[in-house]
C-alpha positions as YAML, in Angstrom:
chain: A
units: angstrom
residues:
- id: 1
  name: MET
  ca: [-3.39, 12.60, 15.77]
- id: 2
  name: ARG
  ca: [-0.54, 14.98, 16.49]
- id: 3
  name: PHE
  ca: [1.30, 16.86, 13.73]
- id: 4
  name: THR
  ca: [5.09, 16.91, 14.27]
- id: 5
  name: SER
  ca: [6.54, 18.67, 11.17]
- id: 6
  name: GLU
  ca: [5.50, 20.69, 8.18]
- id: 7
  name: GLN
  ca: [7.00, 21.82, 4.87]
- id: 8
  name: ARG
  ca: [5.58, 23.15, 1.61]
- id: 9
  name: PHE
  ca: [7.07, 22.20, -1.72]
- id: 10
  name: ASP
  ca: [7.44, 24.52, -4.68]
- id: 11
  name: ASP
  ca: [4.45, 22.90, -6.40]
- id: 12
  name: GLY
  ca: [2.23, 23.95, -3.48]
- id: 13
  name: VAL
  ca: [1.96, 20.49, -1.88]
- id: 14
  name: LEU
  ca: [1.94, 20.64, 1.90]
- id: 15
  name: GLU
  ca: [3.69, 17.77, 3.69]
- id: 16
  name: ARG
  ca: [2.99, 17.17, 7.37]
- id: 17
  name: GLY
  ca: [4.50, 14.46, 9.58]
- id: 18
  name: PHE
  ca: [2.26, 13.11, 12.28]
- id: 19
  name: THR
  ca: [1.96, 10.48, 14.97]
- id: 20
  name: LEU
  ca: [-1.15, 8.46, 15.68]
- id: 21
  name: GLY
  ca: [-0.50, 6.98, 19.10]
- id: 22
  name: GLU
  ca: [2.87, 5.35, 18.61]
- id: 23
  name: VAL
  ca: [2.55, 5.14, 14.86]
- id: 24
  name: PRO
  ca: [4.35, 7.75, 12.70]
- id: 25
  name: GLY
  ca: [2.94, 8.86, 9.36]
- id: 26
  name: ILE
  ca: [3.03, 11.50, 6.68]
- id: 27
  name: LEU
  ca: [0.19, 13.46, 5.05]
- id: 28
  name: TRP
  ca: [0.47, 15.30, 1.74]
- id: 29
  name: THR
  ca: [-2.26, 17.68, 0.62]
- id: 30
  name: PRO
  ca: [-2.54, 19.69, -2.60]
- id: 31
  name: GLU
  ca: [-3.22, 23.41, -2.67]
- id: 32
  name: PRO
  ca: [-6.72, 24.12, -1.35]
- id: 33
  name: ALA
  ca: [-9.51, 23.62, -3.85]
- id: 34
  name: SER
  ca: [-13.24, 24.38, -3.87]
- id: 35
  name: ALA
  ca: [-14.05, 20.75, -2.94]
- id: 36
  name: PRO
  ca: [-12.37, 18.41, -0.45]
- id: 37
  name: ALA
  ca: [-9.64, 16.29, -1.98]
- id: 38
  name: PRO
  ca: [-10.14, 12.51, -2.25]
- id: 39
  name: LEU
  ca: [-7.60, 10.57, -0.25]
- id: 40
  name: ILE
  ca: [-5.17, 7.94, -1.44]
- id: 41
  name: LEU
  ca: [-3.46, 5.72, 1.17]
- id: 42
  name: LEU
  ca: [0.10, 4.92, 0.10]
- id: 43
  name: GLY
  ca: [1.11, 1.41, 1.02]
- id: 44
  name: HIS
  ca: [4.75, 0.34, 1.15]
- id: 45
  name: PRO
  ca: [6.95, -2.56, 2.45]
- id: 46
  name: GLY
  ca: [8.08, -0.74, 5.59]
- id: 47
  name: GLY
  ca: [10.73, 1.76, 6.64]
- id: 48
  name: LEU
  ca: [9.45, 5.28, 6.04]
- id: 49
  name: ASP
  ca: [12.91, 6.81, 6.01]
- id: 50
  name: GLY
  ca: [14.22, 4.48, 3.27]
- id: 51
  name: MET
  ca: [10.95, 4.59, 1.28]
- id: 52
  name: TYR
  ca: [10.54, 8.36, 1.57]
- id: 53
  name: PRO
  ca: [11.94, 9.39, -1.84]
- id: 54
  name: ARG
  ca: [9.54, 7.05, -3.65]
- id: 55
  name: LEU
  ca: [6.63, 7.87, -1.40]
- id: 56
  name: VAL
  ca: [6.98, 11.64, -1.77]
- id: 57
  name: ASP
  ca: [7.30, 11.25, -5.52]
- id: 58
  name: ARG
  ca: [4.05, 9.18, -5.63]
- id: 59
  name: ALA
  ca: [2.30, 11.64, -3.34]
- id: 60
  name: ARG
  ca: [3.24, 14.75, -5.32]
- id: 61
  name: HIS
  ca: [2.31, 12.99, -8.60]
- id: 62
  name: ALA
  ca: [-1.12, 12.27, -7.06]
- id: 63
  name: ALA
  ca: [-1.42, 15.82, -5.69]
- id: 64
  name: ALA
  ca: [-1.02, 17.16, -9.23]
- id: 65
  name: GLU
  ca: [-4.37, 15.56, -9.98]
- id: 66
  name: GLY
  ca: [-5.97, 16.98, -6.84]
- id: 67
  name: PHE
  ca: [-5.59, 13.99, -4.51]
- id: 68
  name: ALA
  ca: [-4.39, 14.07, -0.91]
- id: 69
  name: ALA
  ca: [-2.13, 11.19, 0.09]
- id: 70
  name: ALA
  ca: [-1.07, 9.64, 3.38]
- id: 71
  name: THR
  ca: [1.01, 6.81, 4.68]
- id: 72
  name: ILE
  ca: [1.92, 5.24, 8.03]
- id: 73
  name: GLU
  ca: [4.85, 3.19, 9.23]
- id: 74
  name: LEU
  ca: [4.27, -0.57, 9.32]
- id: 75
  name: PRO
  ca: [4.57, -2.65, 12.46]
- id: 76
  name: GLY
  ca: [8.14, -3.76, 13.09]
- id: 77
  name: SER
  ca: [9.63, -1.15, 10.70]
- id: 78
  name: GLY
  ca: [11.47, 2.14, 11.20]
- id: 79
  name: ASP
  ca: [11.77, 2.84, 14.91]
- id: 80
  name: ARG
  ca: [8.85, 0.64, 15.83]
- id: 81
  name: PRO
  ca: [9.53, -2.39, 18.03]
- id: 82
  name: ARG
  ca: [10.77, -5.50, 16.22]
- id: 83
  name: SER
  ca: [9.01, -8.88, 16.38]
- id: 84
  name: ALA
  ca: [11.33, -11.79, 17.09]
- id: 85
  name: ALA
  ca: [8.86, -14.15, 15.44]
- id: 86
  name: ALA
  ca: [8.76, -12.01, 12.27]
- id: 87
  name: GLU
  ca: [12.55, -11.81, 12.15]
- id: 88
  name: GLU
  ca: [12.84, -15.59, 12.38]
- id: 89
  name: ALA
  ca: [10.27, -16.09, 9.66]
- id: 90
  name: ARG
  ca: [12.07, -13.54, 7.42]
- id: 91
  name: ALA
  ca: [15.32, -15.41, 7.95]
- id: 92
  name: ASP
  ca: [13.65, -18.73, 7.06]
- id: 93
  name: LEU
  ca: [12.25, -17.14, 3.89]
- id: 94
  name: ARG
  ca: [15.65, -15.80, 2.85]
- id: 95
  name: ARG
  ca: [17.30, -19.16, 3.38]
- id: 96
  name: ALA
  ca: [14.72, -20.88, 1.10]
- id: 97
  name: VAL
  ca: [15.07, -18.18, -1.60]
- id: 98
  name: GLN
  ca: [18.90, -18.27, -1.52]
- id: 99
  name: ALA
  ca: [18.86, -22.10, -1.76]
- id: 100
  name: GLY
  ca: [16.51, -21.92, -4.77]
- id: 101
  name: GLU
  ca: [13.87, -23.84, -2.84]
- id: 102
  name: PRO
  ca: [10.08, -23.23, -2.69]
- id: 103
  name: VAL
  ca: [9.17, -21.05, 0.29]
- id: 104
  name: PRO
  ca: [6.95, -23.19, 2.60]
- id: 105
  name: ASP
  ca: [3.42, -21.90, 3.19]
- id: 106
  name: GLU
  ca: [3.93, -21.97, 6.93]
- id: 107
  name: VAL
  ca: [6.88, -19.56, 6.59]
- id: 108
  name: VAL
  ca: [4.78, -17.13, 4.57]
- id: 109
  name: ASP
  ca: [1.97, -17.41, 7.11]
- id: 110
  name: ARG
  ca: [4.27, -16.70, 10.03]
- id: 111
  name: LEU
  ca: [5.75, -13.66, 8.29]
- id: 112
  name: VAL
  ca: [2.70, -12.04, 6.69]
- id: 113
  name: LEU
  ca: [-0.46, -12.89, 8.65]
- id: 114
  name: PRO
  ca: [0.60, -11.26, 11.95]
- id: 115
  name: LEU
  ca: [1.67, -8.15, 10.00]
- id: 116
  name: VAL
  ca: [-1.71, -7.96, 8.28]
- id: 117
  name: ASP
  ca: [-3.60, -8.52, 11.54]
- id: 118
  name: GLU
  ca: [-1.72, -5.62, 13.23]
- id: 119
  name: ALA
  ca: [-1.41, -3.19, 10.30]
- id: 120
  name: VAL
  ca: [-4.95, -3.15, 8.98]
- id: 121
  name: PRO
  ca: [-6.52, -1.79, 12.23]
- id: 122
  name: GLU
  ca: [-3.81, 0.89, 12.21]
- id: 123
  name: TRP
  ca: [-4.64, 1.92, 8.68]
- id: 124
  name: ARG
  ca: [-8.34, 2.08, 9.60]
- id: 125
  name: ALA
  ca: [-7.51, 4.24, 12.66]
- id: 126
  name: ALA
  ca: [-5.52, 6.51, 10.37]
- id: 127
  name: LEU
  ca: [-8.58, 6.89, 8.17]
- id: 128
  name: ASP
  ca: [-10.64, 7.78, 11.17]
- id: 129
  name: ALA
  ca: [-8.17, 10.61, 11.99]
- id: 130
  name: LEU
  ca: [-7.52, 11.83, 8.41]
- id: 131
  name: LEU
  ca: [-10.94, 12.08, 6.86]
- id: 132
  name: PRO
  ca: [-12.31, 14.77, 9.29]
- id: 133
  name: LEU
  ca: [-9.38, 17.09, 8.54]
- id: 134
  name: PRO
  ca: [-10.12, 20.29, 6.62]
- id: 135
  name: GLY
  ca: [-9.69, 19.92, 2.85]
- id: 136
  name: ILE
  ca: [-9.85, 16.10, 2.84]
- id: 137
  name: GLY
  ca: [-12.88, 13.97, 2.00]
- id: 138
  name: GLY
  ca: [-13.92, 10.63, 0.58]
- id: 139
  name: PRO
  ca: [-13.90, 8.52, -1.39]
- id: 140
  name: VAL
  ca: [-10.66, 6.75, -0.50]
- id: 141
  name: GLY
  ca: [-8.21, 4.69, -2.54]
- id: 142
  name: PHE
  ca: [-5.39, 2.39, -1.49]
- id: 143
  name: SER
  ca: [-2.17, 2.34, -3.62]
- id: 144
  name: GLY
  ca: [0.83, 0.08, -3.16]
- id: 145
  name: GLY
  ca: [1.80, -2.85, -1.01]
- id: 146
  name: VAL
  ca: [2.15, -4.94, 1.08]
- id: 147
  name: ILE
  ca: [-0.47, -6.56, -1.19]
- id: 148
  name: SER
  ca: [-1.86, -8.75, 1.56]
- id: 149
  name: ILE
  ca: [-2.59, -5.62, 3.59]
- id: 150
  name: GLY
  ca: [-4.36, -4.10, 0.62]
- id: 151
  name: VAL
  ca: [-6.48, -7.24, 0.19]
- id: 152
  name: ARG
  ca: [-7.60, -7.19, 3.82]
- id: 153
  name: LEU
  ca: [-8.35, -3.48, 3.67]
- id: 154
  name: ALA
  ca: [-10.39, -3.96, 0.53]
- id: 155
  name: VAL
  ca: [-12.44, -6.64, 2.27]
- id: 156
  name: GLU
  ca: [-12.93, -4.93, 5.67]
- id: 157
  name: GLU
  ca: [-12.85, -1.17, 5.01]
- id: 158
  name: PRO
  ca: [-16.03, 0.10, 3.23]
- id: 159
  name: ARG
  ca: [-14.57, 3.58, 2.86]
- id: 160
  name: ILE
  ca: [-12.04, 2.34, 0.30]
- id: 161
  name: SER
  ca: [-13.60, 2.59, -3.17]
- id: 162
  name: ALA
  ca: [-10.73, 1.41, -5.42]
- id: 163
  name: ALA
  ca: [-7.22, -0.04, -5.06]
- id: 164
  name: LEU
  ca: [-4.00, -0.07, -7.07]
- id: 165
  name: LEU
  ca: [-2.07, -3.04, -5.73]
- id: 166
  name: PHE
  ca: [1.65, -3.74, -6.16]
- id: 167
  name: ALA
  ca: [2.24, -7.46, -6.55]
- id: 168
  name: GLY
  ca: [5.65, -8.50, -5.38]
- id: 169
  name: SER
  ca: [5.37, -9.95, -1.88]
- id: 170
  name: TYR
  ca: [4.63, -13.43, -0.68]
- id: 171
  name: VAL
  ca: [0.88, -14.01, -0.09]
- id: 172
  name: PRO
  ca: [-0.57, -16.53, 2.38]
- id: 173
  name: ARG
  ca: [-3.10, -18.94, 0.95]
- id: 174
  name: ALA
  ca: [-5.64, -17.62, 3.46]
- id: 175
  name: VAL
  ca: [-5.28, -14.13, 1.88]
- id: 176
  name: VAL
  ca: [-5.88, -15.64, -1.58]
- id: 177
  name: GLU
  ca: [-9.17, -16.96, -0.24]
- id: 178
  name: GLU
  ca: [-10.00, -13.51, 1.24]
- id: 179
  name: ALA
  ca: [-9.40, -12.04, -2.22]
- id: 180
  name: ARG
  ca: [-12.50, -13.77, -3.48]
- id: 181
  name: ARG
  ca: [-14.53, -11.36, -1.33]
- id: 182
  name: VAL
  ca: [-12.93, -8.20, -2.85]
- id: 183
  name: THR
  ca: [-15.44, -6.42, -5.08]
- id: 184
  name: ILE
  ca: [-14.03, -2.90, -5.55]
- id: 185
  name: PRO
  ca: [-12.27, -1.89, -8.84]
- id: 186
  name: LEU
  ca: [-8.66, -3.04, -8.94]
- id: 187
  name: LEU
  ca: [-5.53, -2.25, -10.90]
- id: 188
  name: VAL
  ca: [-2.72, -4.65, -10.13]
- id: 189
  name: LEU
  ca: [0.93, -4.04, -11.10]
- id: 190
  name: LEU
  ca: [3.29, -7.00, -11.57]
- id: 191
  name: GLN
  ca: [7.00, -6.93, -12.32]
- id: 192
  name: TRP
  ca: [7.39, -10.03, -14.44]
- id: 193
  name: ASP
  ca: [11.05, -10.60, -13.62]
- id: 194
  name: ASP
  ca: [10.85, -9.84, -9.88]
- id: 195
  name: GLU
  ca: [13.79, -11.79, -8.60]
- id: 196
  name: GLY
  ca: [12.62, -12.21, -5.00]
- id: 197
  name: ASN
  ca: [8.99, -13.24, -5.32]
- id: 198
  name: ASP
  ca: [6.67, -15.83, -6.78]
- id: 199
  name: ARG
  ca: [5.12, -14.77, -10.09]
- id: 200
  name: GLN
  ca: [2.62, -17.67, -10.08]
- id: 201
  name: MET
  ca: [1.47, -16.70, -6.61]
- id: 202
  name: ALA
  ca: [0.70, -13.17, -7.90]
- id: 203
  name: LEU
  ca: [-1.22, -14.58, -10.86]
- id: 204
  name: ASP
  ca: [-3.20, -16.90, -8.65]
- id: 205
  name: LEU
  ca: [-4.11, -13.96, -6.40]
- id: 206
  name: PHE
  ca: [-5.24, -11.85, -9.36]
- id: 207
  name: ASP
  ca: [-7.34, -14.75, -10.62]
- id: 208
  name: ALA
  ca: [-8.94, -15.07, -7.16]
- id: 209
  name: PHE
  ca: [-10.11, -11.47, -6.88]
- id: 210
  name: GLY
  ca: [-13.90, -11.27, -6.99]
- id: 211
  name: SER
  ca: [-14.01, -7.73, -8.46]
- id: 212
  name: GLY
  ca: [-16.08, -7.16, -11.56]
- id: 213
  name: GLU
  ca: [-13.45, -4.68, -12.73]
- id: 214
  name: LYS
  ca: [-9.88, -5.88, -12.33]
- id: 215
  name: THR
  ca: [-6.92, -5.10, -14.57]
- id: 216
  name: LEU
  ca: [-3.41, -6.57, -14.54]
- id: 217
  name: HIS
  ca: [-0.41, -4.58, -15.84]
- id: 218
  name: ALA
  ca: [2.62, -6.85, -16.20]
- id: 219
  name: ASN
  ca: [5.93, -5.17, -17.07]
- id: 220
  name: THR
  ca: [9.38, -6.60, -17.65]
- id: 221
  name: GLY
  ca: [11.98, -5.83, -15.07]
- id: 222
  name: GLY
  ca: [12.88, -6.53, -11.48]
- id: 223
  name: HIS
  ca: [11.24, -5.53, -8.20]
- id: 224
  name: THR
  ca: [12.13, -1.86, -8.27]
- id: 225
  name: GLY
  ca: [11.74, -1.36, -12.02]
- id: 226
  name: VAL
  ca: [8.11, -0.28, -12.21]
- id: 227
  name: PRO
  ca: [7.88, 2.06, -15.27]
- id: 228
  name: ARG
  ca: [7.14, 5.68, -14.46]
- id: 229
  name: PHE
  ca: [4.16, 5.73, -16.82]
- id: 230
  name: GLU
  ca: [2.35, 3.43, -14.41]
- id: 231
  name: GLY
  ca: [2.02, 6.43, -12.09]
- id: 232
  name: ASP
  ca: [0.05, 8.26, -14.83]
- id: 233
  name: ASP
  ca: [-2.09, 5.13, -15.41]
- id: 234
  name: GLY
  ca: [-2.69, 4.90, -11.65]
- id: 235
  name: ASN
  ca: [-3.82, 8.55, -11.50]
- id: 236
  name: ARG
  ca: [-6.19, 7.92, -14.39]
- id: 237
  name: PHE
  ca: [-7.54, 4.84, -12.60]
- id: 238
  name: PHE
  ca: [-8.23, 6.83, -9.41]
- id: 239
  name: LEU
  ca: [-9.72, 9.75, -11.32]
- id: 240
  name: ARG
  ca: [-12.32, 7.38, -12.69]
- id: 241
  name: HIS
  ca: [-13.20, 5.88, -9.34]
- id: 242
  name: LEU
  ca: [-12.59, 8.58, -6.72]
- id: 243
  name: ARG
  ca: [-14.16, 11.59, -8.50]
...
């Protein structure tokens, strides 16, 4: 890991840009405390530059409760190389949605499964680099999307103790089956009127989760209309499970 930038906000939160191999990322840490800060991984749909305002808001909100937060760029987003196969699958998905037709499972598979296969090892490598840093410790939470990435991480990464997952992206049927193996505590956010995604698919995924503790918060509104109070609820969720 190589740090590439640094700034401190007026609330004491330190933001550092980094690269991990060819993967860029950002780490936010609260002011030093007597004990290492638990770490929350901030998932997102890709494009750190465009997502930055929302990510930094989430990170500073978490830091106010004593959490460190980190994120990395997704494969095929930002300045990372594009995948022709992913672009073709994305175009096929858009055509189906614009035509008001069901999105075929094979289109979802072509778009999402390669992303999950590439992104999850990168998130795990980021954990390997982040957890030894001074002032950071376990346990670890995952917060955000892409929800299929969160599901795979919850299955494969034992250092993740709880997850707040953002429903709102298409989910391959294979990932729904993987969800049956998830056992960590979950809080799932669903925008009921999300115009670009399949509500029933999100409900099927929630039903499939094998966790003994799983909670669904469904709010009215479109894809970007998650109520701000959900950030407070998310912090309370992680305070229960990461402290």
